[in-house]
N, C-alpha and C positions, 0 to 999 in steps of 0.2 A: 518611539520618541521618548528621549531620556528625560528624567525628571531632575530638575535643578532644585537647589535650595529654595529659590524663589517660588518654584511651582508648588513644593511642599508647603510653603508658609501661606501662600494664597489658598490653597486647598484646605488647610486646617481651619485657616481664619473663616473661610466661606462655609464650612461644615459647621463651626460653632455659631456662626449668624443664622444658618437655617434652623439650627435647633432652638436658638432663641426665639425666631420667628414663629416656629411652630407653637412654642410654649404661650407667646402672645396672641396667636390666633386662637388657641384653645381658650384663653380667657375671654376673648371677643365672643367665642362661639357659645358662651353661656347667656349672652343677650341677643345675638344675632345668628341666624341659621348659616351654616356653611354655604349654602346655595347663595344667599346674599352677599356674604363675605368674598365669594368667588368673583363678584363683580365690583364690589366697593373698593377692595384693596388694590387691584390693578389701576383702577381710575385715579386713586389717590397717589399711586407710587409713580405713574408716568411723569407728572410735571415735576416731581422731586428729582428723578433720574435726568430729566431734561435740564434743570438747573446745574446738576453736577456735571453733565456733559458739557454745558456752556462754559464752565470754567476750566475745562481741560483742553478744548479745540473749537474751531469754527464750525458751524453747523455743515454737515454734509455726510454723505456715506458712498462708498465706492459702489459703483454699478455692478461689479462683479458679485458683490455679496447679496444683492437683492433677492435672487432666486431662493438660496437657502433661508434668508431671513423670512420671506413669504410663506415658505413651506414650514418653517419652525412656528410661525405665528398660527397658521391654519391647524397644524397638529396640536399646538398646545390649547387653542380654542375648543377643538373637539375633545381633547383630553379632559379639559376642565369640565365640560358639560357632562362628560361620562363619568367623571369622578364625583360630581355634585349628585348624579343620579344614583350611583352606586352607594353613597352615603345614604341617600333617601330610602332605598330598597333593602339595605343589609346593614347589620351592625358594624361599627367601626372596628371592632376587635377581629372580625372575620376578614374585612376587606384591606384594611391598611397593610396588614403583613404581605400581602401580594405585591405590594410596591418595592418590596426587597428585591424582586427579580429584575429591577431596572438596572443595577449595576452589571448583571450577567448579560442582559440585552445590549446595553450600551457597549459594553466590551467586545461583544461579538460583532456588533455593527461596526464599530470602529476598526475591528480586525479586517472585516470584508472590504469596507468602502475607503478607509483611510491607511490602511497598512500598518497599523499600530498592533503589533503582535504582543499578546499579553504574556506575561511570565507566569510559572506555576504558582508562585506566591499570590499573584493577583487574584487568580481564579480560585485559589484555596481560600483566600480571604473572602471573595464573594461568595462562596458556598457556606462558609461560617455565618456570614451576615444573613443568608437565606434560612440557614437552620435556626438562628437566633430568632428570626422573625416568625417562623413556624412554631416555635415553642412559645413565643409570646402571644401568638393567635390562638393556639389551642393546644399545642404540645405533641400530638401524636399523629401518625398517618391516618388514624381513624378520624381525628378531629379535621385534618385537612380534606379528607373525602367528604365529610360533612359540609365543609366549607364550599365545596364545589357545587353542592346542591341548592345552595342559597342564592336567592334572586340578587342581582347586582354584582355578584362575584365575576361573571364573564365580563362585564364592563370594566371593573377594576383591573383585570387581567389585560384588558386591550389598553387601559391607561398606562400601566407599566410599559408595554411595548411602545406606545406613542411617546412617552417621556423619555425612554431610552434613545429613540430616534431623534428627538428635538436637541438632546445633548450633542449628538453627532453633527447635527445641522448647524448648531450654535458654534461649534469649533471650526467647522468648515467656512463659515462666514468670517470667523476671525482670521483664518488663514488667507482669506482672500481679500483682506484689507479693512475689515470692520473695525471702527474705532469706538470712542466712547459714546457716540450717538446710536450705536447699536442697541444698547440695553433700553433707553427710554422708548426708541421707535417699535421695537418688537413688543415691548410691554404695552404701548398704546394700541398696537394692533390687536392684541389679545383682548384688550378692554373694549375695542370697538366691536370685535366679533361677539363678545359676551353680551354687549349691550343690544346688538341685533338679535341675538338668541332671546333676550329678555323681551324684546318688542314682539317678536313672532309668538312668544309664549304668553303674551298679555301679563308680563310680570313686572313692568316699569313701575306701576303704582305700588306694588308690593315692595319693591326694592327702596322707593322713597320712603315708605312707611318704616321700613326696616332700619333705614339710617338713623331715625330719630334717637333711639336708645344711644347710640354712638356719641352724640352730642354731650351727653352726661358724663363721658369717659374720655375726655380729651388726651389725657396724658397716656392711657393705654392705647388708645388709637394711633397717637402721634409715635409712640414707640414701636408699634407693629409696622406702620407704614415705613418708618426710617430704617428699622432693622431689615425688613423685606427688601427695601431698595438696596442697602449696602449688600445684603446676601447675594442679590443678582448681579450687582456690579462687580463684586469681588470674584464670583463664579466665571464671568466672562473674561476677567483678566486671568484667571487660573487656566482657562482654555488655552492661554498662549504658551503656557509653560509645562503643561502636563497632559498625559493621555486622558480621554474621556472616562475609560473603565475606572482608572485609579481615582479620578476625582468622585465618581458616582458611588464607589464602594465606601470610600472615607465619609461622604456626605450622608449616605442611607444609614451606614452602621452607627456612625455618631449621632444622627438624628433620632434613631429609635431607642438607643441605649439612653440618650439624654431625656427622651420622653418619659421613660420609666422612672429615672432618678428625679427629674423635676416634678413628675407627678406625685411621688412621695412627699418631697419637701416643700414644694410650692402649693399643690393643690390637695394634699393630705389624702392621696391614694394608697391603699395598702400595698406592702411590698411583700410578696411570698416567694417561696422557693422556686417556682416557675419563672417569675420574673427576674429573680436573681440569677438563675441559670441562662436566660436569654440574654441578659446584659453581659454576662461572662463570654458567651459566644460572638456577641456583637462587637464587644471590646477586642477580643482576640483576633476577630477577623479584620478589623481596622488596624490593629497593631502589627499583625502580619504583613499587611499591604504597605503600610508606612514605613516599618523596620526594614523590610527587604525589597526597597524600591529599586 
């Protein structure tokens, strides 16, 4: 699948939006746990995406795209539950870098199921992104081995696999005629699944209590909801113009590099040599994929 200038533009804009969304979620995570955010944000984003879709086209969805949509929603719901459990069981510094394997997984799955043969630059960039994440999370093979013994790590590894698969499913749905209404419907489906999970776990009351601190931060909450919705909408559009693996490498590399930079200048986190090396590797990985598309 050739990458046009439009595909590159959507991919870069989407990557920046996801990075900004991660930063706003980090700000919200200081007052609300990631578990609660996992339900509250999709519930708020679905109506916003529906309003956007209503300005684009009449309500409707091609019947052919319903199977991949349903599969994407189910896998996303399972991935979110596993993601939240992984954050509860293990430090973020050990689990989040495992998500860097998502571009490798999505590239491989797109190659197998969609015939999108990756170039050497794409896989080299993905490898650099993975190396950057390993350096960011621990830095050495010994650190990675220690990571594998941590509770929650297996869950996060499965999350990387599932999210790699959902990207391929989303692009498949787009190729089968999914329009603007795909984004709000799949988001609403994920929100419903998360709500059912909360009911089964007896967490509904806890979610309602957790939402109270957000009322005092309407600007931050509104920014997170809007940017998250824009990021998803732009990513769905990018699937029309660029291969899944290309989009995921740029998204993950940009996101993790931005997390370090924004952590330093927005949240006052220390920036050491290890983080600097990680940012360099991540940036090189993204630049390699974008420059040699």
